[in-house]
Backbone as numpy.savetxt, mean C-alpha at the origin, in Angstrom:
# Nx Ny Nz CAx CAy CAz Cx Cy Cz
-13.89 -9.38 19.39 -13.13 -10.24 18.48 -13.52 -9.92 17.05
-12.53 -9.79 16.17 -12.79 -9.52 14.76 -13.36 -10.76 14.09
-14.41 -10.57 13.32 -15.03 -11.68 12.61 -14.27 -11.92 11.31
-13.99 -13.20 11.04 -13.29 -13.55 9.80 -14.18 -13.18 8.62
-13.58 -12.48 7.66 -14.31 -12.02 6.48 -14.03 -12.94 5.30
-14.93 -12.90 4.33 -14.64 -13.59 3.08 -13.83 -12.63 2.21
-13.24 -13.10 1.10 -12.38 -12.23 0.28 -13.05 -10.94 -0.19
-14.32 -11.01 -0.58 -15.00 -9.80 -1.05 -15.21 -8.78 0.08
-15.56 -9.28 1.27 -15.72 -8.38 2.42 -14.40 -7.71 2.78
-13.33 -8.50 2.79 -12.03 -7.95 3.14 -11.59 -6.91 2.10
-11.78 -7.22 0.81 -11.46 -6.24 -0.23 -12.23 -4.93 -0.01
-13.51 -5.05 0.35 -14.34 -3.87 0.59 -13.79 -3.05 1.75
-13.42 -3.71 2.85 -12.87 -2.99 4.01 -11.53 -2.34 3.67
-10.70 -3.05 2.93 -9.40 -2.50 2.53 -9.59 -1.30 1.62
-10.45 -1.45 0.61 -10.70 -0.34 -0.33 -11.26 0.88 0.41
-12.20 0.65 1.31 -12.79 1.75 2.09 -11.73 2.46 2.92
-10.89 1.69 3.61 -9.85 2.28 4.44 -8.85 3.06 3.58
-8.40 2.46 2.50 -7.43 3.14 1.64 -8.02 4.39 1.00
-9.32 4.37 0.72 -9.97 5.54 0.12 -10.11 6.69 1.10
-10.12 6.38 2.38 -10.22 7.41 3.42 -8.89 8.12 3.68
-7.82 7.57 3.17 -6.48 8.12 3.40 -5.82 8.42 2.06
-4.73 9.18 2.11 -3.98 9.45 0.89 -2.48 9.43 1.11
-2.06 9.27 2.35 -0.63 9.26 2.66 -0.21 7.86 3.10
0.98 7.46 2.68 1.49 6.13 3.01 3.00 6.18 3.12
3.56 5.06 3.50 4.99 4.86 3.47 5.25 3.67 2.57
6.17 3.84 1.62 6.52 2.73 0.74 7.95 2.30 1.07
8.13 0.99 1.20 9.44 0.43 1.47 9.96 -0.25 0.21
11.18 0.11 -0.15 11.86 -0.50 -1.28 13.21 -1.01 -0.78
13.92 -1.71 -1.64 15.22 -2.24 -1.22 16.14 -2.36 -2.42
17.42 -2.05 -2.17 18.45 -2.26 -3.19 19.72 -2.72 -2.49
20.35 -3.73 -3.04 21.59 -4.27 -2.47 21.42 -4.60 -0.99
20.27 -5.15 -0.65 19.98 -5.57 0.72 19.87 -4.40 1.70
19.70 -3.18 1.19 19.51 -2.01 2.05 18.08 -1.50 1.89
17.28 -1.55 2.96 15.90 -1.07 2.86 15.84 0.45 2.89
14.77 0.96 2.32 14.54 2.41 2.29 13.04 2.64 2.39
12.63 3.58 3.24 11.22 3.95 3.36 11.05 5.38 2.88
9.96 5.60 2.16 9.69 6.94 1.62 8.24 7.31 1.88
7.98 8.53 2.35 6.59 8.98 2.47 6.06 9.29 1.07
4.82 8.91 0.81 4.21 9.13 -0.51 2.74 9.46 -0.35
2.18 10.01 -1.41 0.73 10.14 -1.53 0.30 9.19 -2.63
-0.86 8.57 -2.45 -1.30 7.54 -3.38 -2.78 7.72 -3.71
-3.22 6.97 -4.71 -4.64 6.85 -5.01 -4.86 5.47 -5.60
-6.10 5.03 -5.56 -6.44 3.68 -6.01 -6.85 3.67 -7.47
-6.56 2.57 -8.11 -6.97 2.35 -9.50 -7.96 1.21 -9.55
-7.85 0.40 -10.58 -8.70 -0.76 -10.77 -8.45 -1.77 -9.65
-9.53 -2.37 -9.17 -9.46 -3.33 -8.08 -8.72 -2.68 -6.91
-7.58 -3.20 -6.50 -6.82 -2.58 -5.41 -5.44 -2.15 -5.87
-5.27 -1.94 -7.17 -4.01 -1.40 -7.68 -3.80 -0.01 -7.09
-2.56 0.31 -6.77 -2.22 1.58 -6.14 -1.31 2.37 -7.08
-1.56 3.68 -7.16 -0.71 4.57 -7.95 -0.12 5.63 -7.04
1.13 5.94 -7.30 1.85 6.96 -6.54 2.41 7.96 -7.54
2.24 9.25 -7.25 2.85 10.31 -8.05 4.05 10.82 -7.28
5.16 11.02 -8.00 6.38 11.44 -7.32 7.22 12.31 -8.26
8.05 13.13 -7.66 9.00 13.93 -8.44 10.28 13.14 -8.69
10.40 11.94 -8.15 11.58 11.11 -8.38 12.15 10.61 -7.08
13.44 10.30 -7.09 14.10 9.83 -5.87 14.66 8.43 -6.04
15.37 8.00 -5.00 16.04 6.70 -5.02 15.07 5.53 -5.12
13.83 5.72 -4.71 12.89 4.61 -4.77 12.71 4.10 -6.20
12.89 4.96 -7.20 12.73 4.54 -8.59 13.88 3.61 -9.01
15.09 3.91 -8.60 16.23 3.02 -8.89 16.06 1.70 -8.14
15.58 1.79 -6.91 15.35 0.57 -6.13 14.33 -0.33 -6.81
13.22 0.27 -7.26 12.16 -0.51 -7.92 12.67 -1.09 -9.24
13.49 -0.35 -9.95 14.06 -0.86 -11.20 14.83 -2.15 -10.93
15.61 -2.17 -9.85 16.44 -3.33 -9.55 15.73 -4.40 -8.74
14.72 -4.00 -7.97 13.96 -4.95 -7.15 12.52 -4.45 -7.06
11.62 -5.00 -7.87 10.24 -4.49 -7.92 9.36 -4.89 -6.74
9.88 -5.66 -5.80 9.10 -6.05 -4.62 9.07 -4.89 -3.63
7.85 -4.47 -3.28 7.69 -3.34 -2.37 6.67 -3.68 -1.29
6.66 -2.86 -0.26 5.65 -2.93 0.79 5.17 -1.51 1.03
3.86 -1.33 1.08 3.28 -0.02 1.36 2.42 -0.14 2.61
2.54 0.83 3.51 1.79 0.84 4.76 0.96 2.12 4.85
-0.33 1.92 5.18 -1.24 3.02 5.48 -1.86 2.69 6.83
-1.81 3.63 7.77 -2.36 3.34 9.09 -2.92 4.59 9.75
-3.75 4.34 10.76 -4.26 5.43 11.59 -3.13 5.88 12.51
-3.41 6.89 13.29 -2.44 7.33 14.27 -2.09 6.15 15.18
-0.81 6.03 15.48 -0.34 4.95 16.34 -0.53 5.36 17.80
-1.64 4.96 18.38 -1.92 5.25 19.78 -1.07 4.32 20.64
-1.19 3.03 20.36 -0.34 1.99 20.92 -0.58 0.73 20.09
0.15 -0.32 20.39 0.06 -1.51 19.55 -1.30 -2.19 19.62
-2.13 -1.84 20.58 -3.48 -2.40 20.70 -4.55 -1.47 20.14
-4.19 -0.28 19.70 -5.16 0.68 19.19 -4.66 1.27 17.87
-4.77 0.48 16.82 -4.32 0.93 15.51 -5.11 0.18 14.44
-5.26 0.83 13.32 -5.93 0.23 12.16 -5.04 0.51 10.96
-4.85 -0.51 10.13 -4.00 -0.27 8.98 -4.04 -1.36 7.95
-3.41 -1.05 6.83 -3.30 -1.97 5.70 -1.84 -1.99 5.25
-1.31 -3.18 5.08 0.01 -3.37 4.47 -0.21 -4.07 3.14
0.39 -3.52 2.10 0.30 -4.13 0.78 1.70 -4.56 0.37
1.84 -5.84 0.10 3.07 -6.38 -0.47 2.77 -6.63 -1.93
3.60 -6.08 -2.80 3.30 -6.24 -4.21 4.47 -5.99 -5.12
4.13 -5.98 -6.38 5.08 -5.79 -7.47 4.88 -4.38 -8.01
5.95 -3.59 -8.05 5.86 -2.20 -8.50 6.49 -2.04 -9.88
5.89 -1.14 -10.65 6.41 -0.76 -11.96 6.37 0.76 -12.00
7.34 1.37 -12.67 7.36 2.83 -12.75 7.14 3.31 -14.18
6.74 4.57 -14.28 6.55 5.17 -15.61 7.88 5.41 -16.30
8.98 5.35 -15.57 10.30 5.47 -16.18 10.59 4.24 -17.04
10.22 3.08 -16.50 10.46 1.82 -17.22 9.30 1.42 -18.12
8.12 1.91 -17.80 6.93 1.56 -18.58 6.08 2.82 -18.73
6.36 3.63 -19.76 5.72 4.95 -19.90 4.19 4.94 -19.93
3.56 3.85 -20.35 2.09 3.84 -20.41 1.44 3.86 -19.03
2.22 3.65 -17.98 1.67 3.74 -16.61 1.21 5.17 -16.33
1.87 6.16 -16.91 1.46 7.55 -16.70 0.03 7.77 -17.21
-0.27 7.31 -18.41 -1.62 7.46 -18.97 -2.63 6.65 -18.17
-2.25 5.47 -17.76 -3.12 4.63 -16.95 -3.46 5.32 -15.63
-2.45 5.86 -14.97 -2.65 6.52 -13.68 -3.52 7.76 -13.82
-3.36 8.49 -14.91 -4.13 9.72 -15.10 -5.63 9.44 -15.14
-6.03 8.24 -15.54 -7.46 7.89 -15.57 -8.05 7.83 -14.17
-7.23 7.51 -13.18 -7.72 7.34 -11.80 -7.36 8.49 -10.87
-6.50 9.37 -11.30 -5.98 10.42 -10.43 -7.08 11.38 -9.99
-7.24 11.57 -8.68 -8.27 12.51 -8.20 -7.89 13.98 -8.43
-6.62 14.25 -8.69 -6.17 15.62 -8.91 -5.59 15.74 -10.32
-6.44 15.56 -11.30 -6.01 15.57 -12.70 -5.38 16.91 -13.08
-5.82 18.00 -12.45 -5.25 19.31 -12.75 -3.75 19.35 -12.43
-3.37 18.80 -11.28 -1.96 18.74 -10.91 -1.15 17.97 -11.95
-1.68 16.85 -12.36 -0.96 16.02 -13.32 -0.79 16.75 -14.65
-1.83 17.42 -15.11 -1.74 18.16 -16.37 -0.77 19.33 -16.27
-0.81 20.02 -15.15 0.01 21.21 -14.96 1.50 20.88 -14.82
1.80 19.79 -14.11 3.21 19.44 -13.84 3.62 18.12 -14.48
2.91 17.70 -15.48 3.10 16.37 -16.06 4.55 16.05 -16.43
5.27 17.00 -16.96 6.63 16.74 -17.42 7.62 16.50 -16.28
7.28 16.92 -15.06 8.20 16.73 -13.94 7.74 15.64 -12.96
6.68 14.91 -13.34 6.15 13.88 -12.46 6.40 12.49 -13.00
6.59 11.56 -12.08 6.76 10.15 -12.40 5.71 9.36 -11.62
5.43 8.17 -12.09 4.37 7.37 -11.48 4.88 5.99 -11.12
4.32 5.47 -10.04 4.58 4.10 -9.61 3.23 3.40 -9.54
3.19 2.21 -10.06 1.99 1.37 -9.94 2.37 0.15 -9.13
1.56 -0.14 -8.10 1.76 -1.33 -7.28 0.58 -2.27 -7.50
0.88 -3.48 -7.92 -0.13 -4.53 -8.04 0.02 -5.42 -6.82
-1.00 -5.45 -5.95 -0.89 -6.21 -4.70 -0.78 -7.72 -4.95
0.07 -8.34 -4.16 0.16 -9.80 -4.16 -0.36 -10.36 -2.83
-0.13 -9.60 -1.75 -0.63 -9.98 -0.43 -1.02 -8.70 0.30
-2.18 -8.74 0.95 -2.68 -7.57 1.69 -2.99 -8.01 3.12
-2.46 -7.26 4.07 -2.72 -7.54 5.48 -3.56 -6.40 6.05
-4.68 -6.76 6.67 -5.61 -5.79 7.25 -5.67 -6.03 8.76
-5.50 -4.96 9.51 -5.57 -5.03 10.97 -6.47 -3.91 11.46
-7.44 -4.26 12.31 -8.26 -3.25 12.96 -8.38 -3.63 14.43
-7.49 -3.10 15.25 -7.53 -3.38 16.69 -8.14 -2.22 17.47
-8.72 -1.25 16.75 -9.37 -0.13 17.44 -10.54 -0.67 18.27
-10.71 -0.12 19.43 -11.81 -0.54 20.29 -11.41 -1.65 21.23
-11.58 -2.91 20.80 -11.35 -4.04 21.71 -9.89 -4.48 21.80
-9.01 -3.92 20.97 -7.59 -4.26 21.05 -7.22 -5.59 20.42
-8.17 -6.26 19.76 -7.90 -7.55 19.13 -6.98 -7.34 17.92
-5.80 -7.94 17.98 -4.79 -7.74 16.93 -4.77 -8.87 15.90
-5.89 -9.56 15.71 -5.94 -10.60 14.70 -5.89 -9.95 13.32
-4.89 -10.35 12.55 -4.72 -9.81 11.21 -5.43 -10.72 10.22
-6.02 -10.09 9.20 -6.63 -10.86 8.13 -5.80 -10.62 6.88
-5.34 -11.70 6.29 -4.43 -11.64 5.16 -5.14 -12.14 3.91
-5.15 -11.31 2.88 -5.71 -11.70 1.59 -4.54 -12.09 0.70
-4.52 -13.37 0.33 -3.44 -13.88 -0.51 -4.04 -14.88 -1.49
-3.89 -14.61 -2.78 -4.41 -15.47 -3.84 -5.89 -15.78 -3.62
-6.67 -14.74 -3.33 -8.11 -14.80 -3.16 -8.55 -15.69 -1.99
-7.66 -15.92 -1.04 -8.02 -16.64 0.17 -7.68 -15.79 1.37
-8.40 -16.02 2.46 -8.18 -15.28 3.70 -7.45 -16.18 4.69
-6.41 -15.64 5.27 -5.68 -16.32 6.33 -5.75 -15.41 7.55
-6.15 -15.96 8.68 -6.15 -15.17 9.92 -4.85 -15.41 10.65
-4.26 -14.32 11.15 -3.03 -14.41 11.91 -3.27 -13.83 13.30
-3.57 -14.68 14.29 -3.76 -14.16 15.63 -2.50 -13.54 16.18
-2.67 -12.58 17.07 -1.53 -11.92 17.70 -0.80 -12.92 18.59
0.50 -12.97 18.46 1.30 -13.85 19.30 2.26 -12.99 20.10
2.29 -13.19 21.37 3.21 -12.46 22.23 4.59 -13.09 22.08
5.55 -12.26 21.74 6.91 -12.76 21.57 7.74 -12.35 22.77
8.56 -13.26 23.25 9.46 -12.90 24.34 10.86 -12.77 23.75
11.56 -11.77 24.21 12.92 -11.52 23.76 13.86 -11.87 24.91
14.79 -12.74 24.64 15.74 -13.16 25.69 17.07 -12.50 25.51
């Protein structure tokens, strides 16, 4: 059984997990149509997330609806053997706010890439509003720990029946 963490412990586990990975899926939406895009990311201050991109529809989506969801997870063995983080947050792009590019460059682990291709790259910054952490590896316990407004909410796994 997963032990309930305090906010600082959960932040530490989330930061550690996100630091071990660099690939994610970001979900955006426009006109009630969802869109998922594979991205590479890196962390900034606290748990702020930065994404470098050559562009795409996700930027227009974020311009019109800044609410996004980003998912980072281990290999999906099955629903009882997975570890991951979902971040629900507010996104801003360097297209709409050019200073995000300079901000992101301070945290970018591949500064050479940014300097070399800077004119063709765009940046997305996600400020988390709610973070869901799940680690069911090993014992299969799917209790999710949710960090929202500096409080932890546990969400036990509920079996749903479909009729």
